[in-house]
C-alpha positions as CSV (number, residue, x, y, z in Angstrom):
1,M,68.2,-43.3,80.7
2,G,67.6,-42.0,84.2
3,E,68.9,-38.8,85.6
4,T,72.5,-38.0,84.7
5,Y,74.9,-36.0,86.9
6,L,78.4,-34.8,85.7
7,Y,81.0,-34.0,88.3
8,F,83.9,-32.2,86.7
9,E,85.2,-30.3,89.7
10,S,88.8,-29.1,90.4
11,N,90.2,-29.4,86.9
12,D,91.6,-26.9,84.4
13,L,88.5,-26.6,82.4
14,T,88.4,-23.2,80.6
15,Q,85.2,-23.5,78.6
16,L,82.3,-25.8,78.1
17,P,81.8,-27.8,74.9
18,N,79.6,-26.5,72.1
19,T,77.4,-29.6,71.7
20,S,73.8,-30.4,71.4
21,T,73.9,-34.2,71.7
22,Q,71.0,-36.0,73.3
23,D,73.1,-37.3,76.1
24,Y,74.6,-33.9,76.9
25,N,71.1,-32.2,76.9
26,N,69.9,-34.9,79.3
27,L,72.4,-33.8,82.0
28,R,70.4,-32.8,85.1
29,R,73.3,-31.7,87.4
30,L,76.5,-30.1,86.2
31,H,79.3,-29.7,88.8
32,L,82.0,-27.4,87.6
33,A,83.4,-25.9,90.8
34,N,87.1,-25.0,91.1
35,N,87.9,-24.7,87.4
36,N,89.2,-21.9,85.2
37,L,86.0,-21.0,83.3
38,T,85.8,-17.4,82.2
39,N,82.4,-17.4,80.3
40,I,79.4,-19.6,79.5
41,Q,77.4,-19.4,76.2
42,I,73.8,-20.4,75.9
43,N,74.6,-23.3,73.5
44,Q,77.0,-24.7,76.1
45,L,74.3,-25.5,78.7
46,P,72.3,-28.7,78.8
47,K,68.6,-28.1,77.9
48,N,67.3,-30.2,80.8
49,L,69.7,-28.7,83.4
50,E,68.4,-28.5,86.9
51,Y,71.5,-27.7,88.9
52,L,74.6,-25.8,88.0
53,D,77.7,-25.4,90.2
54,I,80.2,-22.8,88.9
55,R,81.8,-21.9,92.3
56,N,85.3,-20.6,92.4
57,N,85.9,-20.0,88.7
58,N,87.1,-17.0,86.8
59,I,83.7,-16.0,85.5
60,T,82.9,-12.3,86.1
61,S,79.9,-12.0,83.9
62,L,77.3,-14.1,82.0
63,D,76.0,-13.7,78.4
64,P,72.6,-12.0,78.5
65,N,71.1,-15.0,76.8
66,V,72.4,-17.3,79.5
67,A,71.1,-14.9,82.2
68,S,67.7,-14.9,80.4
69,F,67.8,-18.6,80.3
70,L,68.5,-18.9,84.0
71,L,66.0,-16.2,84.8
72,E,63.2,-17.9,82.9
73,R,63.9,-21.3,84.7
74,K,64.5,-19.7,88.1
75,D,62.1,-22.1,89.7
76,N,63.6,-25.2,88.0
77,I,67.3,-24.5,88.0
78,S,69.5,-24.0,91.1
79,V,72.8,-22.3,90.6
80,E,75.7,-22.1,93.0
81,Q,78.1,-19.2,92.3
82,S,80.0,-18.5,95.6
83,G,83.6,-17.5,95.0
84,I,82.6,-15.6,91.9
85,Y,83.3,-11.8,91.9
86,W,80.9,-10.3,89.4
87,K,81.6,-7.4,87.0
88,C,78.2,-7.0,85.7
89,N,77.5,-4.4,82.9
90,C,74.7,-2.0,83.7
91,N,73.1,-2.9,80.3
92,N,72.9,-6.6,81.2
93,T,69.5,-6.3,82.9
94,S,68.9,-10.0,82.8
95,L,72.0,-10.8,84.8
96,L,71.3,-8.0,87.2
97,N,67.8,-9.2,87.8
98,Y,69.0,-12.8,88.2
99,L,71.7,-11.8,90.7
100,K,69.0,-9.9,92.7
101,L,67.0,-13.1,92.8
102,K,70.1,-15.1,94.0
103,E,70.5,-12.7,96.9
104,K,67.0,-13.5,98.1
105,E,67.3,-17.3,97.8
106,E,67.3,-19.5,100.8
107,D,70.7,-21.1,101.4
108,Y,69.5,-24.7,101.0
109,D,69.9,-27.4,98.3
110,D,66.9,-29.6,97.9
111,Y,68.8,-32.2,95.9
112,M,71.8,-32.6,98.1
113,Y,70.1,-31.7,101.3
114,H,72.9,-29.3,102.4
115,E,73.3,-25.6,102.9
116,I,74.6,-23.5,100.0
117,N,76.0,-19.9,100.0
118,S,73.8,-17.7,97.9
119,R,75.8,-14.5,98.7
120,V,76.5,-12.5,95.5
121,N,79.9,-10.8,95.6
122,F,81.1,-8.0,93.3
123,H,84.7,-7.6,92.1
124,H,85.0,-3.8,92.8
125,I,83.9,-3.9,96.5
126,K,85.1,-7.5,97.2
127,G,81.7,-8.3,98.8
128,P,78.0,-8.0,98.3
129,C,76.2,-5.0,96.9
130,P,74.5,-2.9,99.7
131,E,70.9,-4.0,100.4
132,S,68.3,-2.6,98.0
133,C,71.0,-1.3,95.7
134,T,72.3,-2.5,92.3
135,C,76.0,-2.8,91.5
136,C,77.2,-2.7,87.9
137,V,79.9,-1.6,85.5
138,N,78.9,1.3,83.2
139,G,80.6,1.7,79.8
140,Y,84.1,0.5,80.7
141,E,85.3,-1.8,83.4
142,D,86.6,0.8,85.9
143,Q,83.4,2.9,86.1
144,F,81.7,1.1,88.9
145,I,78.2,2.2,89.9
146,I,76.3,1.5,93.1
147,N,72.8,2.5,92.3
148,C,70.5,3.0,95.3
149,T,68.1,5.5,93.6
150,S,64.5,5.6,94.7
151,K,64.7,3.0,97.4
152,A,63.1,5.0,100.3
153,L,66.4,4.7,102.2
154,E,66.6,6.6,105.4
155,T,70.2,5.8,106.3
156,F,73.4,5.9,104.3
157,P,74.4,2.4,103.0
158,T,77.4,0.7,104.5
159,L,80.3,0.5,102.1
160,P,84.0,-0.5,102.3
161,N,86.4,2.3,102.3
162,K,88.4,0.9,99.3
163,I,86.3,0.4,96.2
164,L,88.2,-0.4,93.0
165,G,88.0,1.6,89.8
166,E,86.1,4.9,89.5
167,P,83.1,4.2,91.9
168,S,79.9,6.3,91.8
169,L,77.2,6.1,94.5
170,L,73.7,7.0,93.4
171,L,71.4,7.9,96.3
172,D,68.8,10.1,94.5
173,N,65.2,10.2,95.6
174,N,65.5,8.8,99.1
175,L,64.8,9.9,102.6
176,I,68.3,10.3,103.9
177,E,68.7,13.0,106.5
178,T,72.4,12.7,107.4
179,L,75.4,11.0,105.8
180,S,77.6,8.4,107.3
181,T,80.3,9.5,109.7
182,S,82.1,6.2,109.7
183,S,85.3,7.0,107.8
184,L,83.5,8.2,104.7
185,R,86.4,10.7,104.3
186,N,88.7,7.8,103.5
187,S,86.4,6.3,100.9
188,T,87.6,6.0,97.3
189,L,84.2,7.2,95.9
190,R,84.6,9.5,92.9
191,E,80.9,10.5,92.5
192,L,78.3,11.1,95.1
193,H,74.7,11.7,93.9
194,L,72.3,12.8,96.7
195,K,69.6,14.6,94.8
196,H,66.1,14.9,96.4
197,N,66.8,13.7,99.9
198,S,66.3,15.4,103.3
199,L,69.8,16.5,104.1
200,T,70.2,19.7,106.1
201,H,73.9,19.7,106.9
202,I,77.2,18.1,105.6
203,H,80.6,18.0,107.2
204,L,83.9,17.7,105.6
205,D,84.6,14.2,107.1
206,Q,81.4,13.1,105.4
207,L,82.8,13.8,101.9
208,P,85.3,11.3,100.3
209,S,88.7,13.0,99.8
210,N,88.9,11.6,96.2
211,L,85.5,12.9,95.2
212,R,85.1,14.6,91.8
213,V,81.4,15.0,91.4
214,L,78.8,16.0,94.0
215,D,75.1,16.4,93.5
216,I,73.1,17.7,96.5
217,R,70.1,19.3,94.6
218,Q,66.7,19.3,96.1
219,N,67.6,18.9,99.7
220,N,67.1,21.1,102.8
221,F,70.5,22.8,102.9
222,T,70.7,26.4,104.1
223,G,74.4,26.8,103.9
224,L,77.8,25.0,103.8
225,D,80.7,25.5,106.2
226,D,83.9,27.1,105.1
227,D,86.0,23.9,104.9
228,V,83.3,22.2,102.9
229,T,83.1,25.2,100.6
230,Q,86.8,25.1,100.0
231,F,86.6,21.4,99.2
232,I,83.7,21.6,96.7
233,S,85.2,24.5,94.9
234,K,88.0,22.2,93.7
235,L,85.6,19.5,92.4
236,S,85.1,19.1,88.7
237,K,81.3,19.2,89.0
238,V,79.0,20.4,91.8
239,Q,75.2,20.7,91.6
240,L,73.7,22.8,94.3
241,S,70.3,24.1,93.0
242,E,66.8,23.9,94.5
243,N,67.9,24.1,98.1
244,P,66.5,26.7,100.6
245,W,69.9,28.5,100.8
246,Q,70.0,31.4,103.3
247,C,72.2,34.5,103.1
248,S,73.5,34.0,106.7
249,C,76.9,35.7,107.2
250,K,78.2,32.6,108.9
251,F,78.2,31.0,105.4
252,I,79.7,34.1,103.6
253,Q,82.4,32.0,102.0
254,F,79.8,29.6,100.6
255,L,77.7,32.6,99.4
256,A,80.7,33.9,97.5
257,H,81.1,30.5,95.8
258,L,77.4,30.2,95.1
259,K,77.4,33.7,93.5
260,K,80.2,32.5,91.3
261,V,78.8,29.2,90.2
262,N,75.1,29.6,90.4
263,F,74.0,33.3,90.4
264,T,70.3,32.4,90.3
265,E,70.5,30.4,93.5
266,Y,72.5,33.3,95.1
267,Q,69.7,35.7,94.2
268,A,67.1,33.4,95.7
269,A,69.1,33.3,98.9
270,L,69.2,37.1,99.0
271,R,65.5,37.2,98.4
272,R,64.8,34.9,101.3
273,C,66.6,37.1,103.9
274,S,66.3,40.6,102.6
275,G,63.3,40.6,100.2
276,Q,65.5,41.7,97.2
277,E,67.9,40.0,94.8
278,Y,70.4,42.8,94.2
279,C,74.0,42.9,95.6
280,P,76.8,45.0,94.0
281,E,79.0,43.2,91.6
282,L,82.2,41.8,93.2
283,C,80.7,42.3,96.7
284,I,79.0,39.7,98.8
285,C,75.8,40.4,100.8
286,C,74.7,38.5,103.8
287,K,72.6,38.9,107.0
288,E,73.9,38.4,110.5
289,D,71.7,36.0,112.5
290,E,72.0,37.8,115.9
291,S,72.1,41.5,115.0
292,Q,70.0,41.1,111.9
293,R,72.4,43.5,110.1
294,F,72.4,43.3,106.3
295,I,76.1,43.3,105.4
296,I,77.3,44.5,102.1
297,N,80.9,43.2,102.1
298,C,83.1,44.9,99.5
299,S,86.4,44.7,101.4
300,N,89.8,43.6,100.1
301,L,89.0,44.2,96.4
302,G,91.3,47.1,95.7
303,L,88.3,49.2,94.5
304,P,89.0,52.9,93.8
305,E,85.4,54.0,94.5
306,M,82.2,52.7,96.2
307,P,79.5,50.9,94.2
308,A,77.1,53.3,92.4
309,E,74.1,51.4,93.8
310,L,73.6,49.8,97.2
311,P,70.7,47.5,98.3
312,I,68.0,49.5,99.9
313,T,67.1,47.6,103.1
314,E,66.8,48.2,106.8
315,N,69.8,48.0,109.1
316,A,72.3,48.0,106.2
317,T,76.1,47.9,106.8
318,L,78.7,48.6,104.1
319,L,82.2,47.0,104.6
320,F,84.5,48.9,102.3
321,E,87.8,48.2,104.0
322,N,91.3,47.7,102.5
323,N,90.4,49.4,99.1
324,N,91.8,52.4,97.3
325,L,89.0,54.9,98.1
326,Q,90.5,58.5,98.1
327,T,87.5,60.9,98.5
328,L,83.9,60.9,99.6
329,D,82.8,64.3,98.5
330,N,79.6,66.0,97.4
331,S,80.0,64.8,93.9
332,T,79.6,61.2,95.1
333,K,76.1,60.0,94.0
334,I,75.3,56.5,95.4
335,I,71.9,55.1,95.3
336,G,71.0,53.7,98.8
337,L,73.9,55.5,100.6
338,N,71.5,57.3,103.0
339,Q,70.0,54.0,104.1
340,L,73.3,52.8,105.6
341,K,73.6,52.7,109.3
342,E,77.2,51.5,109.5
343,L,80.1,52.6,107.2
344,H,83.4,50.8,107.5
345,L,86.2,52.5,105.6
346,R,89.4,51.3,107.3
347,Y,92.6,50.9,105.4
348,N,91.8,53.1,102.4
349,N,93.6,56.2,101.1
350,L,90.9,58.7,102.2
351,T,92.1,62.4,102.2
352,K,88.7,64.1,102.2
353,I,85.2,63.4,103.5
354,E,82.4,65.8,102.7
355,V,79.3,63.5,102.8
356,L,78.0,60.8,105.1
357,P,74.9,58.6,105.2
358,K,72.0,60.5,106.9
359,N,71.1,57.4,109.0
360,I,74.7,56.8,110.1
361,Q,75.2,55.2,113.6
362,F,78.6,53.8,113.1
363,L,81.6,55.3,111.3
364,D,85.1,53.7,111.0
365,I,87.7,55.8,109.2
366,R,90.8,54.4,110.8
367,N,94.1,54.0,109.0
368,N,93.5,56.5,106.2
369,S,95.3,59.7,105.1
370,L,92.9,62.2,106.6
371,T,94.3,65.4,108.1
372,I,91.1,67.2,109.0
373,L,87.3,66.9,109.0
374,N,85.5,69.9,107.5
375,E,83.1,71.9,109.4
376,S,79.9,70.5,107.8
377,V,80.9,66.9,108.6
378,R,81.8,67.9,112.2
379,E,78.4,69.6,112.6
380,F,76.6,66.6,111.1
381,L,78.3,64.1,113.5
382,T,77.8,66.4,116.5
383,Q,74.1,66.6,115.6
384,K,73.8,62.8,115.2
385,S,75.5,62.2,118.5
386,N,72.9,64.3,120.2
387,M,70.0,62.6,118.5
388,S,71.0,58.9,118.7
389,S,73.8,56.6,119.7
390,L,76.8,57.2,117.5
391,T,80.1,55.3,117.4
392,I,83.2,56.6,115.7
393,F,86.8,55.3,115.2
394,I,89.4,57.8,113.8
395,S,92.9,56.6,114.8
396,G,95.7,55.9,112.4
397,N,95.3,59.2,110.4
398,N,97.6,62.2,109.9
399,W,95.4,64.6,112.0
400,I,96.8,68.2,112.1
401,C,97.1,69.5,115.6
402,H,97.9,73.2,115.6
403,C,96.1,76.4,116.5
404,K,94.5,76.9,113.0
405,E,92.5,73.7,113.4
406,I,91.5,74.2,117.1
407,R,87.9,73.6,116.2
408,F,88.6,70.1,115.1
409,F,90.4,69.5,118.3
410,R,87.4,70.8,120.3
411,F,85.2,68.5,118.2
412,T,87.2,65.4,119.3
413,K,87.0,66.6,123.0
414,N,83.2,67.2,122.8
415,L,82.6,63.7,121.2
416,A,85.1,61.9,123.4
417,E,82.4,59.4,124.6
418,N,81.5,58.6,121.0
419,I,85.1,58.4,119.6
420,K,86.0,55.0,121.0
421,D,89.7,55.0,120.1
422,L,90.4,58.6,121.1
423,C,93.0,57.4,123.6
424,K,94.9,55.8,120.7
425,T,94.5,58.7,118.3
426,E,97.7,60.6,117.4
427,C,98.5,63.9,115.8
428,H,100.7,64.1,112.7
429,D,103.6,64.8,115.1
430,S,102.8,61.6,117.1
431,R,101.3,63.5,120.1
432,L,98.3,61.8,121.6
433,F,95.0,63.7,121.5
434,V,94.2,62.8,125.1
435,S,97.5,64.4,126.3
436,L,96.8,67.8,124.7
437,E,94.9,70.8,125.9
438,E,94.0,73.9,123.9
439,I,96.9,75.8,125.4
440,D,99.3,73.2,123.9
441,L,98.0,74.1,120.5
442,C,97.5,77.8,121.0
443,P,100.1,79.0,123.7
444,E,99.8,82.5,125.1
445,K,102.4,85.0,123.7
446,I,105.1,85.9,126.3
447,P,106.3,89.6,126.2
448,R,109.8,90.0,124.8
449,Y,111.2,91.9,127.8
450,V,110.3,88.9,130.0
451,I,112.3,86.6,127.6
452,Y,115.2,89.0,127.6
453,F,115.3,89.5,131.3
454,T,115.0,85.8,131.9
455,S,117.8,85.1,129.5
456,F,120.0,87.7,131.1
457,I,119.4,86.2,134.6
458,M,120.1,82.7,133.4
459,L,123.3,83.8,131.6
460,S,124.5,85.7,134.7
461,C,123.9,82.6,136.9
462,L,125.8,80.5,134.4
463,L,128.8,82.8,134.3
464,S,128.8,83.0,138.1
465,F,128.7,79.3,138.4
466,L,131.6,78.9,135.9
467,Q,133.6,81.5,137.7
468,C,133.2,79.8,141.1
469,F,133.7,76.3,139.9
470,W,135.8,76.7,136.8
471,K,138.9,75.2,138.3
472,S,137.0,72.2,139.7
473,I,135.2,71.7,136.4
474,V,138.5,71.8,134.4
475,M,140.1,69.3,136.8
476,W,137.2,67.0,136.6
477,L,137.1,67.1,132.8
478,Y,140.9,66.5,132.6
479,E,140.7,63.6,135.1
480,K,137.9,62.1,132.9
481,R,140.0,62.7,129.7
482,L,137.2,64.9,128.3
483,F,137.9,67.9,126.0
484,L,141.6,67.4,126.4
485,K,142.5,70.1,123.8
486,L,140.8,72.6,126.1
487,T,141.8,71.3,129.5
488,T,145.4,70.1,128.8
489,R,148.1,72.5,130.0
490,L,151.0,73.1,127.6
491,E,154.2,71.9,129.4
492,K,157.3,73.9,128.9
493,G,160.9,73.2,129.7
494,T,163.2,70.4,128.6
495,E,162.0,66.8,128.2
496,T,162.9,64.6,131.2
497,K,163.1,60.9,131.7
498,Y,160.4,61.0,134.4
499,D,157.3,63.0,134.9
500,C,157.3,62.8,138.6
501,F,159.7,61.9,141.5
502,L,158.0,60.5,144.6
503,A,160.0,61.5,147.7
504,Y,158.9,59.6,150.9
505,C,160.3,57.9,153.9
506,H,161.1,54.3,153.6
507,K,158.6,53.6,156.4
508,D,155.8,54.9,154.2
509,S,156.5,52.5,151.3
510,H,153.0,51.2,151.5
511,L,151.7,54.5,150.3
512,V,153.4,54.3,146.9
513,S,151.1,51.6,145.4
514,E,148.1,53.9,145.1
515,Y,150.1,56.5,143.3
516,V,151.5,53.9,140.9
517,E,147.9,52.6,140.3
518,R,146.3,56.0,139.8
519,L,149.1,57.8,137.9
520,E,151.0,55.2,136.0
521,H,148.2,52.7,135.4
522,G,145.5,55.3,135.2
523,R,144.3,57.3,132.2
524,N,147.2,59.9,132.4
525,R,149.9,57.2,132.4
526,L,152.7,59.3,134.0
527,R,156.2,58.0,134.4
528,L,157.1,57.9,138.1
529,C,160.4,57.6,139.8
530,F,160.8,56.2,143.3
531,Y,163.8,54.7,145.0
532,E,162.5,51.2,145.6
533,R,162.2,50.6,141.9
534,D,164.3,53.1,140.0
535,W,167.5,53.6,142.1
536,L,170.5,51.4,141.2
537,A,171.9,49.3,144.1
538,G,175.3,50.5,145.4
539,E,174.9,54.1,144.3
540,P,175.3,56.9,146.9
541,I,172.0,58.0,148.2
542,P,172.7,61.7,147.7
543,D,173.7,61.1,144.1
544,C,170.5,59.0,143.5
545,I,168.4,61.9,145.0
546,C,170.1,64.5,142.8
547,H,169.7,62.3,139.7
548,S,166.0,61.7,140.3
549,V,165.3,65.4,141.0
550,E,167.2,66.5,137.9
551,N,165.4,63.9,135.6
552,S,161.9,64.7,136.8
553,K,159.5,67.5,135.7
554,C,158.1,67.7,139.3
555,I,158.9,66.4,142.7
556,V,156.0,65.1,144.9
557,I,156.8,64.9,148.6
558,L,154.6,62.7,150.8
559,M,154.8,64.7,154.0
560,T,154.2,62.3,156.8
561,K,155.4,62.2,160.4
562,N,158.0,59.6,159.3
563,F,159.2,61.9,156.5
564,L,159.7,64.9,158.9
565,K,161.9,62.6,161.1
566,S,163.9,61.3,158.2
567,V,167.3,62.8,157.4
568,W,167.1,61.7,153.9
569,G,163.6,63.1,153.6
570,R,164.9,66.6,154.5
571,L,167.7,66.2,152.1
572,E,165.3,65.4,149.3
573,F,163.2,68.4,150.2
574,R,166.2,70.8,150.1
575,L,167.5,69.4,146.8
576,A,164.0,69.7,145.3
577,L,163.6,73.2,146.6
578,H,167.0,74.1,145.1
579,A,166.2,72.5,141.8
580,T,162.9,74.4,141.5
581,S,164.5,77.7,142.2
582,K,167.0,77.1,139.4
583,D,164.5,75.7,136.9
584,L,161.3,77.7,136.7
585,Y,159.4,74.9,134.9
586,K,160.2,72.3,137.6
587,R,157.5,72.1,140.2
588,L,157.5,71.0,143.8
589,I,154.3,69.5,145.1
590,V,153.8,68.8,148.9
591,I,151.1,66.4,150.0
592,I,150.3,66.8,153.8
593,Y,149.2,63.5,155.4
594,P,147.2,63.2,158.6
595,G,149.2,63.8,161.7
596,V,151.2,66.7,160.2
597,E,149.4,69.7,161.7
598,N,151.8,72.2,163.5
599,F,154.2,73.7,161.0
600,D,155.9,75.8,163.8
601,E,157.7,72.7,165.0
602,L,159.3,72.2,161.6
603,D,162.8,73.5,160.8
604,G,163.1,77.0,159.5
605,E,163.4,76.2,155.7
606,L,160.5,73.8,155.5
607,N,158.4,75.9,157.8
608,S,158.9,79.0,155.6
609,Y,158.1,77.0,152.4
610,L,154.8,75.7,153.7
611,K,153.7,79.1,154.9
612,L,154.5,80.8,151.6
613,N,153.4,78.1,149.1
614,T,150.2,76.0,148.5
615,Y,150.1,72.3,149.2
616,L,147.7,69.4,148.9
617,I,146.0,67.7,151.8
618,R,145.6,63.9,151.4
619,N,142.2,63.8,153.2
620,D,140.7,66.3,150.7
621,T,137.7,64.6,149.0
622,N,138.8,66.2,145.7
623,F,142.5,65.2,146.3
624,W,143.1,63.1,143.2
625,N,141.5,65.6,140.7
626,K,143.7,68.3,142.1
627,L,146.8,66.2,142.1
628,I,146.3,64.9,138.5
629,Y,145.6,68.3,137.2
630,T,148.7,69.8,139.0
631,L,151.1,67.1,137.6
632,P,152.5,67.4,134.1
633,H,149.9,67.1,131.4
634,K,150.1,64.6,128.6
635,I,147.7,63.7,125.7
636,I,147.7,59.9,125.7
637,N,146.2,57.8,122.9
638,E,143.8,55.4,124.8
639,D,144.6,52.6,122.3
640,E,148.4,52.6,122.9
641,D,149.9,49.7,124.6
642,I,152.1,51.1,127.3
643,E,154.2,48.7,129.4
644,M,153.3,49.0,133.0
645,I,155.6,48.0,135.9
646,N,154.1,45.9,138.7
647,I,155.6,47.0,142.0
648,E,153.7,44.5,144.1
649,H,155.9,41.7,145.4
């Protein structure tokens, strides 16, 4: 027979027959595209096969024997596998090697003289494996590995964001200097192995958010940013060793993490920047890049005392803020204390300081419970300020400011240029240091006779003032309703219907409203009587006048030019005068208005009264105080609701 080709495309074939007949073995081309094949065994392939088309089937892997068979006959057998998404086990090296060969094949069929697609796609990435890398499944189907180890790669391989399963990317032993910045943060990678590359820096957006394992050993890292440190601290496994880590203070959060997870590497970092490996337990040591200060950071740990030993190095600074340190006395024995140039002790509970580092150049004791600095400490700081630059902060303490501690006050004044927060420093009684002088703390004693004499003069002046203005003061207090029990006059006589009867000429009716407003509606709330409102129509005027005078405690006469010309006005005056002469508790109050000046022109009875009795002048600036105090006194509850009569029409 000649060459035999079998076309069995686009059917529902699920597996090849297990046969070894001569005719089947003589098949040269086997076209099986677009079926439902899931696997192929070695005994299912024709022995003389030269072409195999398994495109668009459900095959995800090949038996190692089949892969070896194809690999051995790679020059004699052409295989088309487009549309297949491989799940190749990492132990199936034959299949892996064969697929590598397929990726390098030319896309051309010598038999059919047409182009073929040799692209090898993988199920987990829905596409080809990155160039130079190997993609396979390790152990179980979800553990997908992209192995690019030892490929001399200089750039990060291009990968899709979404990779199925539990993907791991192995990039050990390459020449990569930086990671990809193209959405790597959104990648589904779970493991990232970067051992032995040339990486110097890594950003948070270069780390997949779902990452669980990170290996960056044997690179050129000197430190990691805070956000990266926070991220890797939550990973299940991180390998950081064999990097040239530096103890720069800009990486202090990373140094704290490194000390916790890999103490040996932390010691190496210290050795690189300070020449020694020691840092107190719980504290973090680092070196500032610009100032070259070696920082021993023991802040915010709630420590009751300072470390017993400090690193002995130049330009050392101890940060011991926000702890529970109470004393720094002569019994304090700390190795390396005298090497310190800066001592930060803010927010502790310090009550006593007796010893300070001999090389001190900066002292911060703000926000403690100090009340005084003893003489030896003051002398030491004064000496240091004269010899070198010295900076001190002392505010937020309970400094005692009185004459017994005047020397401490003088110390602060003498070192005002060194104490940078003196303008904010307060005494225990909240007085500012800068507002005080020595005389404020130690005032001169004043002789007793000067005090007695001054007191006598002041008392005499007060009594003279009260004598001269007593009446005006009482009137004012009463008008303002103040101290009513002292200023209110006890009214005698029988109770009447009205407190006051206003007598005036009918031509002066416009004057009544201000009396109603001030006396009835005001604070005193007096009951007024005047003819326009309170007299009954049809009653004889003389009877109304008599009735109003008898039923009022006082009679107020508005003495105007019109009143003097009025017959009824004169009758009101005479009746009022007669009533007051009969009732000693009834008062007659005359108010003189402008225009009434010459009393000699008045009739004899009115003239005699005004010459022998006092009266009020309407234009007096203190008129209302005098009038209100002269009228009947009443103690009124301010909360009472009293019905007021509106006289406006």
